[in-house]
N, C-alpha and C positions, 0 to 999 in steps of 0.2 A: 198929621194925619192928612193923605191927600182925600181933598171934596172937590166933586164932581158939578159943575153947573148945566142941566139940562132944561133946554128949551122948546118945546111942541109949538109952530104957530098952526093953533087949532082953525085959522082959515084954509091952509094948505090943506090940511089934513083928508082926505079921503075916510076918514072912518071903515078900513078896511081890516084893522085886530092885527096888520102885519106884526107891529112892534111889541103889543102886549102877548101877541106868541110866541115870540122871540125872547122876552126879557118880560114876564110877568111880575118880576120885583118888582119894578120902579114904572112902568107902564099898563095902563089899563084905558077902558072906555070907557066916557062918561056918562053916567046918567042923564047928565043936561041936552045932549046935543051928538052923542052915540060918538062924539072924536075922543080919538088921542090926551088920555093926560097923564100926568104924574098922578102917581097913586098918594092917597094921604100923608102915609107916611112920614116924603121927603117932599112933599106941596108946601112951595114958600107964596106961589100967586098960581090961580088959577081962573081964566075969565072964561067969554065966549071963543075969546080968537087968539086967545096965548095958555099956556101952560109952564109953569117954572118951577123946578125943584134943585135943592142939594139932596148927591147922593153918595153916599163911602165908594173912594176909591177902588174898594174890590170888586164891588159893580161895574169897573171900568168895560169889561171885556161882553158884558152881556151889553149896557150899553151900543156900544162899538154896534154889535152883530144889530140891533134894533134901526140904528142910523143906517147902515147898508145895507137893508133889507126892504126899509120906506121906497115906495115908487115913486111919491113926490117929494122926495127929500124934506120934510116936514119937523125933524126932528135933528137938533145940533146939539154940542157939547163944549165947555171949555173949565178946564183945569184950573179953579180958586184958589185952593189952598194948598199946602205941601206942608 
């Protein structure tokens, strides 16, 4: 099964809500600092400066749209398991 590693640079994030609005299955604004983070269901690590998650491959299209819409390019992804 394909897995995708998602990384959010929370220092770079503006907290505009574009990624969560585009792909709420994977992203949300954190209650800690109002910046984008991976939802708890898929989160591996969340700090004030980064959020990392491992997400099922079937959400890839949703993640790509969120990456494309982020105005400061704070979200990235890579396939980690096939």
